C-alpha positions in Angstrom: 0.0 0.0 0.0 1.4 3.4 -0.9 2.1 5.9 1.9 -0.8 8.1 3.0 -0.6 11.6 1.5 -1.0 14.6 3.7 -4.2 16.7 3.1 -3.1 19.7 1.0 -3.0 23.1 2.8 -5.5 24.6 0.4 -8.1 21.9 1.1 -7.5 22.1 4.9 -8.0 25.9 4.7 -11.5 25.4 3.4 -12.7 24.2 6.8 -12.9 27.0 9.3 -11.5 26.7 12.8 -14.4 25.8 15.1 -15.5 28.1 17.9 -15.0 26.3 21.2 -16.7 27.3 24.5 -16.5 26.3 28.1 -20.0 26.1 29.6 -20.4 28.0 32.8 -21.7 31.2 34.4 -20.6 32.9 32.2 -19.9 30.6 29.3 -16.4 31.5 28.0 -15.1 31.4 24.4 -11.8 29.6 24.4 -10.3 30.3 20.9 -8.0 33.0 22.2 -6.9 31.0 25.3 -3.5 29.4 24.4 -4.1 26.7 27.0 -7.0 25.3 24.9 -5.1 25.5 21.6 -4.4 21.7 21.6 -8.1 21.0 22.0 -9.2 23.3 19.2 -6.5 21.9 17.0 -7.6 18.4 17.6 -11.2 19.2 16.7 -10.2 21.2 13.7 -8.0 18.4 12.3 -10.9 16.0 12.9 -13.3 18.2 10.9 -10.7 18.5 8.1 -10.2 14.7 8.0 -13.9 14.1 7.8 -14.3 16.6 4.9 -11.2 15.7 2.9 -10.0 12.2 3.6 -10.4 9.6 0.8 -12.9 7.5 2.6 -15.0 9.5 5.1 -17.2 11.5 2.7 -18.2 8.3 0.9 -19.0 6.4 4.1 -21.1 9.4 5.3 -23.0 9.6 2.0 -23.8 5.9 2.2 -25.1 6.3 5.7 -27.3 9.3 4.7 -28.5 7.5 1.6 -29.7 4.5 3.6 -31.4 6.7 6.1 -33.3 8.6 3.5 -34.3 5.4 1.6 -35.6 3.7 4.8 -37.5 6.9 5.8 -39.1 6.9 2.3 -40.0 3.3 2.5 -41.7 3.9 5.8 -43.8 6.6 4.2 -42.4 9.7 5.8 -44.2 13.0 5.0 -41.4 15.2 6.5 -40.7 17.8 3.8 -37.0 18.2 4.9 -36.5 14.5 4.3 -38.4 14.4 1.0 -36.4 17.3 -0.3 -33.0 16.3 1.2 -30.0 16.2 -1.1 -27.7 13.2 -0.4 -24.3 13.6 -1.9 -20.6 12.8 -1.2 -20.1 16.6 -0.9 -22.6 16.9 2.0 -20.0 16.6 4.8 -17.5 19.0 3.2 -20.2 21.6 2.5 -21.6 21.3 6.0 -18.2 21.7 7.7 -17.1 24.5 5.4 -20.3 26.5 5.5 -22.0 25.6 8.8 -19.2 24.6 11.1 -20.6 23.3 14.4 -19.6 25.1 17.6 -18.1 22.9 20.3 -19.3 23.4 23.9 -17.3 21.7 26.7 -19.7 20.8 29.5 -20.1 18.5 32.5 -22.0 15.6 30.9 -22.3 13.7 34.1 -24.3 16.3 36.1 -21.9 15.7 38.9 -22.6 12.0 39.2 -19.4 10.1 40.0 -20.7 6.9 38.5 -19.3 5.6 35.2 -22.9 4.8 34.2 -23.7 8.6 34.2 -21.0 9.5 31.7 -22.0 10.7 28.3 -19.1 11.7 26.0 -21.0 13.9 23.6 -24.4 15.0 22.1 -25.8 17.5 19.7 -28.1 20.3 20.7 -31.7 19.1 20.3 -34.4 20.9 18.4 -34.3 22.5 15.0 -33.8 26.2 14.4 -32.1 27.8 11.4 -29.5 29.6 13.4 -25.8 29.1 14.0 -26.5 29.2 17.7 -28.4 25.9 17.3 -25.6 24.1 15.5 -23.8 22.9 18.7 -21.9 19.7 19.6 -21.5 19.2 23.4 -18.4 17.3 24.6 -17.5 16.1 28.1 -15.2 18.8 29.4 -12.9 16.5 31.5 -11.9 14.8 28.3 -10.7 18.0 26.8 -9.0 19.2 30.0 -6.4 16.5 29.7 -5.2 18.1 26.4 -4.9 21.6 27.7 -1.4 23.0 27.6 -1.3 23.7 31.3 -2.8 20.3 32.3 -0.8 18.6 35.1 -1.0 14.8 35.4 -1.5 13.2 38.8 1.7 11.9 40.3 0.6 8.2 39.9 0.3 8.5 36.1 3.3 6.7 34.6 2.9 7.7 31.0 1.4 11.2 30.7 2.1 11.5 27.0 0.3 8.3 26.2 -2.7 9.3 28.4 -2.9 12.7 26.6 -2.7 10.9 23.2 -5.4 8.5 24.3 -7.6 11.4 25.3 -7.0 13.0 21.9 -8.1 9.8 20.2 -11.3 9.6 22.2 -12.0 13.3 21.6 -11.5 12.9 17.8 -13.8 9.8 17.6 -16.4 11.5 19.8 -16.4 14.6 17.6 -16.6 12.5 14.5 -19.5 10.5 15.9 -21.4 13.6 16.9 -20.7 15.4 13.6 -22.6 12.6 11.9 -25.6 13.4 14.1 -25.2 17.1 13.5 -25.0 16.6 9.7 -28.1 14.4 9.7 -30.0 17.1 11.7 -28.8 19.7 9.2 -29.8 17.5 6.2 -33.0 15.9 7.3 -34.2 18.1 10.1 -34.4 17.3 13.8 -37.8 15.6 13.5 -36.2 12.6 11.8 -34.9 9.9 14.2 -32.6 7.4 12.4 -35.0 4.5 11.6 -34.3 0.9 12.1 -32.0 -0.3 9.4 -30.7 -3.8 9.3 -27.1 -2.9 8.3 -26.8 -0.2 11.0 -25.6 -0.5 14.5 -28.5 -0.6 17.1 -29.5 2.3 19.3 -30.2 0.6 22.6 -32.0 3.6 23.9 -34.9 3.7 21.4 -34.8 0.4 19.6 -33.9 2.0 16.3 -30.5 2.5 14.7 -27.5 4.6 15.5 -25.8 6.5 12.7 -22.8 7.7 14.7 -21.8 4.1 15.8 -22.5 2.9 12.2 -20.0 5.5 11.0 -17.4 4.4 13.5 -17.8 0.8 12.5 -17.6 1.5 8.8 -14.9 4.1 8.9 -12.6 3.1 11.8 -13.5 -0.6 11.8 -14.0 -0.6 15.5 -16.0 1.0 18.3 -14.1 2.4 21.3 -14.6 1.5 24.9 -13.1 3.2 27.9 -12.1 1.2 31.0 -11.2 2.5 34.5 -10.3 1.1 37.8 -13.5 2.0 39.7 -11.4 3.8 42.4 -9.9 6.1 39.7 -13.2 7.3 38.2 -14.8 9.2 41.0 -12.5 12.2 40.9 -13.6 14.2 37.9 -10.3 16.2 37.9 -8.1 13.1 37.3 -10.3 10.4 35.8 -9.3 10.9 32.2 -5.6 10.6 33.1 -6.5 6.9 34.1 -8.6 5.9 31.1 -7.6 2.9 29.1 -8.8 2.7 25.5 -10.1 -0.7 24.4 -12.1 -2.2 21.6 -13.7 -5.6 21.3 -12.6 -7.5 18.2 -15.9 -8.7 16.6 -14.1 -11.6 14.9 -12.6 -12.8 18.2 -15.9 -12.2 20.1 -17.8 -14.4 17.7 -15.4 -17.3 18.1 -15.3 -17.3 21.9 -16.8 -20.4 23.5 -20.2 -19.9 25.1 -18.9 -20.7 28.6 -16.5 -17.7 28.5 -18.0 -14.8 30.5 -16.2 -11.9 29.0 -15.3 -11.1 25.3 -11.7 -10.4 24.5 -10.6 -6.8 24.8 -7.7 -5.4 22.8 -6.0 -2.4 24.4 -4.6 0.6 22.5 -0.9 1.0 22.9 1.4 4.1 22.2 2.0 3.1 18.6 -1.7 2.8 17.9 -2.6 6.2 19.4 0.3 8.0 17.8 -0.5 6.5 14.4 -4.2 7.5 14.8 -3.2 11.1 15.6 -0.8 11.2 12.6 -3.6 9.9 10.3 -5.8 12.9 11.0 -3.5 15.0 8.8 -3.7 12.5 5.9 -6.2 11.3 3.3 -6.4 7.8 4.8 -8.0 6.6 8.1 -5.8 4.6 10.4 -5.7 0.9 9.8 -5.9 -0.5 13.4 -5.1 -4.0 12.2 -1.7 -2.9 11.1 -0.6 -2.7 14.7 -0.3 -5.3 17.3 -2.6 -4.7 20.3 -2.4 -6.2 23.7 -5.1 -8.6 25.0 -6.7 -7.2 28.1 -8.3 -9.2 30.8 -11.3 -7.3 32.2 -11.9 -7.7 36.0 -15.6 -7.0 36.7 -15.0 -6.8 40.4 -12.6 -3.9 40.3 -13.2 -2.1 37.0 -15.9 -0.2 35.2 -16.5 -0.2 31.5 -18.5 2.3 29.5 -19.4 1.9 25.8 -19.4 5.4 24.6 -22.7 7.4 24.0 -25.1 4.9 25.6 -27.0 7.3 27.8 -27.5 4.7 30.5 -24.0 3.3 30.2 -22.8 0.0 31.8 -21.2 -0.3 35.2 -19.7 -3.8 35.4 
């Protein structure tokens, strides 16, 4: 396979730097704060990669095409859906002309349980204003990336933990951008219908476009694992996060008497390769890197599959 080519500067320049805010009283815009520059840069590179990589626009167009076809089959009368244009250029046009704002907020409402964690969401409702085009991101995830962030003394590999947080932030932003684009294209009234080739939405029994994008684009869905004792402190929890994914091929081959599916843990090579891929036309091929098998201990650890609003505390 030939080396991945960098995204040309003129293409990257088409996608504006997103405005990023920290929710509070008052809510603060962060774009002029140098401490948040790594966060803004990570979001911006993710947007550029979604708009101009070789694969992402086609994956996204396929998802939107299947959503519209299913809605039409179910007899929708929503004018926004009937008139919606589905094209490979949708994601590029959206991120260039209607770049979402990012708002960092406490997505746990102060609840120290892993089951309360939600990594991201889009602003609900449907108004034709820029103020309504918002992606919310869990603020403690972004805080690890801040230039002035100080790791706890028990963190052995601060660079690896920062890189892991950047990977999670990028995938989270990508996931939520799919929802924001679908809202922009089809209107907020459309809930992704049940589609056999999509990932399931356990909250409403229908399908989940964001997870479907992750599966089709990255070839995996991330999970985060913590020692339960390390999760309660919101100021340090993201420094102790372990990134995992379940290998679907391995899971399907495990004997029925095995309690837990096999986890594969991201390593420094994996996360650094992912980060480098954001500046190229090609998504990271996770299978090109050896990952470590991880034995999950359900007595001392907590797992949370991202974006499930109820979560799973094991």
